[in-house]
VMD Tcl script that draws the C-alpha trace (Angstrom):
set ca {
  {294.91 -68.21 -3.32}
  {292.28 -66.05 -4.92}
  {288.76 -66.75 -3.84}
  {286.18 -68.15 -6.28}
  {284.22 -65.53 -8.36}
  {280.67 -65.15 -7.30}
  {278.24 -64.27 -10.10}
  {274.71 -62.98 -9.42}
  {272.08 -64.32 -12.20}
  {268.69 -62.56 -12.19}
  {265.88 -63.97 -14.09}
  {262.59 -63.46 -12.19}
  {259.92 -65.01 -14.59}
  {258.08 -66.54 -16.55}
  {258.52 -70.36 -16.29}
  {259.92 -71.03 -19.85}
  {262.14 -68.16 -19.70}
  {263.62 -69.26 -16.37}
  {264.08 -72.91 -17.73}
  {265.86 -71.31 -20.81}
  {268.68 -70.35 -18.41}
  {269.35 -73.77 -17.03}
  {271.40 -75.12 -19.67}
  {273.44 -72.02 -19.85}
  {274.22 -72.24 -16.13}
  {275.01 -75.99 -16.44}
  {277.70 -75.19 -19.18}
  {279.14 -72.30 -17.07}
  {279.70 -74.52 -13.71}
  {281.03 -77.25 -15.98}
  {283.58 -74.82 -17.76}
  {284.42 -72.76 -14.86}
  {284.21 -75.22 -11.98}
  {285.50 -72.69 -9.28}
  {282.87 -69.94 -9.99}
  {280.11 -69.70 -7.55}
  {276.53 -68.80 -8.86}
  {273.44 -67.37 -7.09}
  {270.34 -67.25 -9.04}
  {267.67 -64.78 -8.08}
  {264.10 -66.07 -9.02}
  {260.79 -66.69 -7.85}
  {260.63 -69.59 -5.21}
  {258.46 -71.78 -7.32}
  {261.34 -72.21 -9.67}
  {263.80 -73.47 -7.13}
  {263.60 -77.07 -8.28}
  {265.08 -76.07 -11.70}
  {268.35 -75.36 -10.20}
  {268.45 -78.30 -7.76}
  {271.76 -80.52 -8.07}
  {273.69 -77.99 -10.25}
  {276.90 -77.91 -8.57}
  {278.10 -74.46 -7.29}
  {274.41 -72.95 -7.90}
  {272.77 -71.50 -5.00}
  {268.96 -69.99 -5.18}
  {267.58 -66.84 -3.78}
  {263.73 -66.77 -3.53}
  {262.88 -63.17 -4.26}
  {259.63 -62.20 -2.28}
  {257.85 -59.85 -4.71}
  {254.61 -59.82 -2.65}
  {256.16 -58.51 0.73}
  {259.73 -57.97 1.52}
  {260.86 -57.13 -1.97}
  {257.74 -55.47 -3.05}
  {257.87 -51.90 -4.88}
  {260.97 -49.63 -4.91}
  {261.80 -50.01 -1.25}
  {261.44 -53.74 -1.66}
  {264.28 -53.44 -4.57}
  {266.38 -51.46 -2.08}
  {265.95 -54.40 0.50}
  {266.54 -56.88 -2.19}
  {269.77 -55.21 -3.05}
  {270.59 -54.99 0.44}
  {270.00 -58.83 1.16}
  {272.12 -59.75 -2.04}
  {274.90 -57.43 -1.19}
  {275.69 -59.50 1.82}
  {276.48 -62.63 -0.42}
  {279.71 -60.95 -1.73}
  {278.97 -60.86 -5.04}
  {281.64 -59.88 -7.80}
  {279.61 -59.99 -11.10}
  {275.85 -59.40 -11.92}
  {274.36 -60.92 -15.00}
  {270.81 -59.53 -15.48}
  {268.99 -62.15 -17.82}
  {265.73 -60.44 -17.34}
  {266.30 -56.77 -18.20}
  {263.10 -55.27 -17.19}
  {262.74 -52.28 -15.04}
  {262.95 -54.37 -11.73}
  {266.14 -56.06 -12.45}
  {267.64 -52.92 -13.92}
  {267.32 -51.20 -10.54}
  {268.98 -53.89 -8.84}
  {271.85 -54.19 -11.33}
  {272.44 -50.34 -11.30}
  {272.71 -50.31 -7.59}
  {275.34 -53.07 -7.79}
  {277.09 -51.13 -10.64}
  {277.10 -47.92 -8.54}
  {278.70 -50.08 -5.84}
  {281.62 -50.85 -8.23}
  {280.57 -54.19 -9.35}
  {280.66 -55.22 -13.14}
  {277.38 -55.77 -14.63}
  {275.82 -57.11 -17.88}
  {272.26 -57.47 -19.13}
  {270.65 -59.52 -22.07}
  {269.80 -57.72 -25.13}
  {266.42 -59.13 -25.85}
  {266.59 -57.94 -29.66}
  {263.43 -56.13 -29.37}
  {263.79 -54.36 -32.85}
  {264.55 -57.54 -34.84}
  {261.60 -59.40 -32.98}
  {259.40 -56.32 -34.03}
  {260.43 -56.56 -37.64}
  {259.76 -60.39 -37.60}
  {256.07 -59.98 -36.32}
  {255.46 -56.79 -38.25}
  {252.16 -57.01 -40.51}
  {253.83 -54.77 -43.03}
  {257.26 -54.92 -44.45}
  {257.78 -58.08 -42.30}
  {261.44 -59.43 -42.28}
  {260.93 -63.11 -41.88}
  {264.39 -64.08 -40.45}
  {265.58 -65.85 -37.59}
  {266.77 -63.73 -34.51}
  {269.26 -64.81 -32.13}
  {268.05 -67.45 -29.75}
  {267.48 -66.29 -26.16}
  {269.99 -68.96 -24.96}
  {272.75 -67.40 -27.12}
  {271.90 -63.78 -25.90}
  {272.44 -65.11 -22.38}
  {275.72 -66.55 -23.35}
  {276.76 -63.21 -24.87}
  {275.82 -61.74 -21.49}
  {278.02 -63.82 -19.59}
  {280.86 -63.21 -22.14}
  {280.68 -59.56 -21.33}
  {281.52 -60.50 -17.86}
  {284.44 -62.40 -19.01}
  {283.07 -66.03 -18.99}
  {282.87 -67.61 -22.54}
  {280.67 -70.50 -22.57}
  {280.49 -73.35 -25.16}
  {277.13 -74.95 -25.59}
  {278.17 -77.31 -28.34}
  {277.98 -80.53 -26.15}
  {275.50 -79.75 -23.41}
  {275.19 -81.94 -20.39}
  {271.86 -82.76 -18.95}
  {271.00 -84.40 -15.53}
  {270.34 -88.11 -14.98}
  {267.02 -89.33 -15.28}
  {265.31 -88.94 -11.80}
  {264.61 -92.07 -9.85}
  {260.92 -91.93 -9.26}
  {259.42 -92.53 -5.79}
  {256.93 -95.11 -4.85}
  {254.34 -92.27 -4.72}
  {255.05 -91.01 -8.35}
  {255.04 -94.63 -9.45}
  {251.67 -95.30 -7.75}
  {250.48 -92.95 -10.49}
  {252.53 -93.56 -13.48}
  {253.32 -97.15 -13.11}
  {256.73 -98.66 -13.81}
  {258.26 -97.81 -17.04}
  {257.95 -100.50 -19.63}
  {256.59 -98.53 -22.46}
  {257.32 -95.38 -24.47}
  {256.62 -92.69 -22.20}
  {255.09 -89.66 -24.18}
  {254.25 -86.33 -22.37}
  {251.64 -83.95 -23.87}
  {251.37 -80.44 -22.60}
  {248.27 -78.97 -24.45}
  {247.97 -75.59 -23.05}
  {249.92 -72.29 -23.41}
  {249.08 -68.82 -21.86}
  {247.47 -67.30 -24.76}
  {244.81 -69.19 -27.15}
  {246.74 -68.34 -30.22}
  {249.65 -70.82 -29.16}
  {247.18 -73.63 -28.48}
  {246.55 -76.44 -30.79}
  {242.69 -77.01 -31.25}
  {241.21 -79.39 -28.81}
  {239.54 -81.61 -31.27}
  {242.64 -82.12 -33.09}
  {244.61 -82.79 -30.03}
  {241.90 -85.51 -29.20}
  {242.81 -87.01 -32.60}
  {246.74 -87.07 -31.74}
  {245.77 -88.66 -28.36}
  {243.43 -91.24 -29.69}
  {246.03 -92.19 -32.37}
  {249.10 -92.46 -30.09}
  {246.91 -94.43 -27.49}
  {246.18 -96.88 -30.17}
  {249.57 -98.24 -29.71}
  {249.75 -100.12 -26.51}
  {253.38 -99.60 -26.37}
  {252.81 -95.98 -25.71}
  {251.84 -94.50 -22.47}
  {250.86 -90.77 -22.51}
  {251.00 -88.39 -19.71}
  {249.06 -85.15 -19.79}
  {250.17 -82.08 -18.29}
  {248.54 -79.00 -17.22}
  {247.22 -77.21 -14.24}
  {243.95 -75.42 -12.75}
  {240.70 -76.89 -12.77}
  {239.55 -75.79 -16.17}
  {242.49 -77.52 -17.62}
  {242.23 -80.58 -15.56}
  {238.61 -80.89 -16.80}
  {239.78 -80.65 -20.44}
  {242.60 -83.03 -19.92}
  {239.99 -85.58 -18.26}
  {238.07 -85.12 -21.60}
  {241.09 -85.71 -23.65}
  {241.94 -88.96 -21.79}
  {238.95 -90.33 -23.35}
  {238.74 -93.40 -21.34}
  {242.25 -94.91 -22.74}
  {243.86 -96.91 -20.19}
  {247.35 -95.80 -21.29}
  {246.56 -92.06 -21.00}
  {247.05 -90.65 -17.61}
  {246.24 -87.31 -16.42}
  {248.85 -86.03 -14.29}
  {247.63 -82.55 -13.68}
  {246.74 -81.85 -9.87}
  {248.29 -85.20 -8.82}
  {251.87 -84.35 -8.28}
  {253.95 -81.55 -6.68}
  {256.01 -79.44 -9.27}
  {259.16 -81.13 -8.48}
  {257.62 -84.49 -9.04}
  {256.40 -83.44 -12.29}
  {260.02 -82.54 -13.21}
  {261.06 -86.02 -12.22}
  {258.57 -87.70 -14.56}
  {259.42 -85.29 -17.46}
  {263.24 -86.33 -17.04}
  {261.83 -89.99 -17.65}
  {259.95 -89.20 -20.94}
  {260.88 -90.27 -24.17}
  {259.39 -87.47 -25.82}
  {257.40 -84.29 -25.06}
  {254.72 -82.94 -27.17}
  {254.16 -79.30 -26.19}
  {252.89 -75.91 -27.48}
  {255.23 -72.84 -27.47}
  {255.07 -72.79 -23.79}
  {257.07 -73.44 -20.52}
  {256.76 -77.22 -20.65}
  {258.71 -77.35 -23.99}
  {261.65 -75.48 -22.08}
  {261.32 -77.65 -19.16}
  {261.59 -80.63 -21.05}
  {264.50 -79.51 -23.11}
  {266.49 -78.40 -20.20}
  {266.16 -82.02 -19.03}
  {267.64 -83.44 -22.08}
  {264.33 -84.83 -23.14}
  {263.18 -84.73 -27.08}
  {260.57 -81.80 -27.65}
  {258.23 -81.76 -30.59}
  {256.59 -78.15 -30.56}
  {253.42 -76.81 -32.20}
  {253.64 -73.14 -33.25}
  {250.53 -71.14 -34.03}
  {250.66 -67.13 -34.06}
  {254.22 -67.36 -32.81}
  {257.58 -68.78 -34.51}
  {260.65 -70.43 -33.60}
  {262.51 -67.87 -35.69}
  {261.85 -65.44 -32.65}
  {264.39 -67.04 -30.57}
  {262.55 -69.45 -28.30}
  {262.97 -72.85 -29.81}
  {263.51 -75.24 -27.20}
  {267.03 -75.66 -26.50}
  {269.26 -78.20 -28.38}
  {266.18 -79.51 -30.32}
  {266.52 -79.93 -34.08}
  {264.66 -77.47 -36.28}
  {262.31 -79.90 -37.86}
  {260.97 -80.80 -34.43}
  {259.00 -77.52 -34.52}
  {255.84 -78.03 -36.46}
  {254.55 -74.65 -37.57}
  {251.42 -73.27 -39.12}
  {251.44 -72.80 -43.08}
  {252.87 -69.50 -44.00}
  {251.81 -69.95 -47.53}
  {248.31 -70.03 -46.48}
  {248.95 -67.24 -43.74}
  {251.54 -65.11 -44.82}
  {251.64 -62.65 -42.06}
  {252.87 -65.33 -39.44}
  {254.16 -65.05 -37.12}
  {252.20 -62.14 -35.72}
  {253.23 -62.09 -32.26}
  {256.32 -63.00 -30.24}
  {254.30 -64.09 -27.32}
  {251.12 -64.96 -28.70}
  {249.00 -62.10 -26.99}
  {248.11 -60.21 -30.26}
  {245.03 -61.18 -32.37}
  {245.01 -60.83 -36.23}
  {241.65 -60.94 -38.08}
  {241.32 -64.00 -39.85}
  {244.19 -65.89 -38.01}
  {242.37 -67.60 -35.44}
  {242.44 -71.11 -36.99}
  {246.21 -70.95 -38.14}
  {247.12 -74.28 -36.25}
  {244.44 -76.28 -38.22}
  {246.96 -76.30 -40.91}
  {249.09 -78.61 -38.56}
  {247.40 -81.95 -39.38}
  {247.03 -84.55 -36.42}
  {248.76 -87.17 -38.70}
  {251.74 -84.98 -39.07}
  {252.12 -84.65 -35.29}
  {251.63 -88.38 -34.67}
  {254.12 -89.25 -37.51}
  {256.67 -86.92 -36.07}
  {256.43 -88.52 -32.62}
  {256.39 -91.85 -33.84}
  {259.45 -91.39 -36.20}
  {261.27 -90.12 -33.25}
  {260.61 -92.82 -30.53}
  {263.52 -94.77 -29.95}
}
mol new
graphics top color blue
foreach p $ca { graphics top sphere $p radius 0.5 }
foreach p [lrange $ca 0 end-1] q [lrange $ca 1 end] { graphics top cylinder $p $q radius 0.2 }
display resetview
């Protein structure tokens, strides 16, 4: 009997990008139950892959052991000992290219995700813009695995069971007897963040309904201060930031009825757990291929292109365009509240 095939999957960062690989790998192990997978990523992301059958995690040490070019040689040496058959480079940056090339030179079949840079550039161009959806990243990862001989169908995705919350978590969240709504109001770049005064209106509006319990997510002292402000003394609004370990936050997210997020990592985390995700889009746009997995198009509330025709101006939100600082003000708080209320079951 031939031994199970072993696929090395490389995706080092960022949080949302790593989360987007999870539904693909869940489908892969479901449809190829004999395949073994080793995911190479930052140790912090290990909880994403907990409980997925046949998936092992290899935490890369980019600060010491695997730092620099010599570190990459060590990484290759460490991974080679695992008896890898295939390499799926879902990151496709210089660092991962070096590792996959070394595997290719040692006779292994490798494939890398085409990130569609030219199409994305055309979508965000300020002149001669091509406003058309580019292939989603999740589908691009499926293409990469197909090159290695593994065809995956994502039509009927399976998600993990809701986590059973520990006493420690329940002491903060309380027992679930209301609609649990998560709100993650931050993103890496300001151009993707809904204005704080409008977010306050959304939270106040949702908190009026005592059947709702709202959990605010974030991290770092500055964000926690803002979240405490947004909490606005509502008894049914709880700031989770700084109170739970990352794995515990994931367990709470799995129990949400709905998540409101920016175009950021929290959207992809909730989506990989099978939670409904409403997203708000400023300088970026779901057409760029980063719409949360398995979510309807109308769950993406985008800024007004009739008023701001150059949108999207950026793929990641890191570019500033004069006159476009306030695009998200065209998404009204009433619109956001209505979208959440109409999708609470």
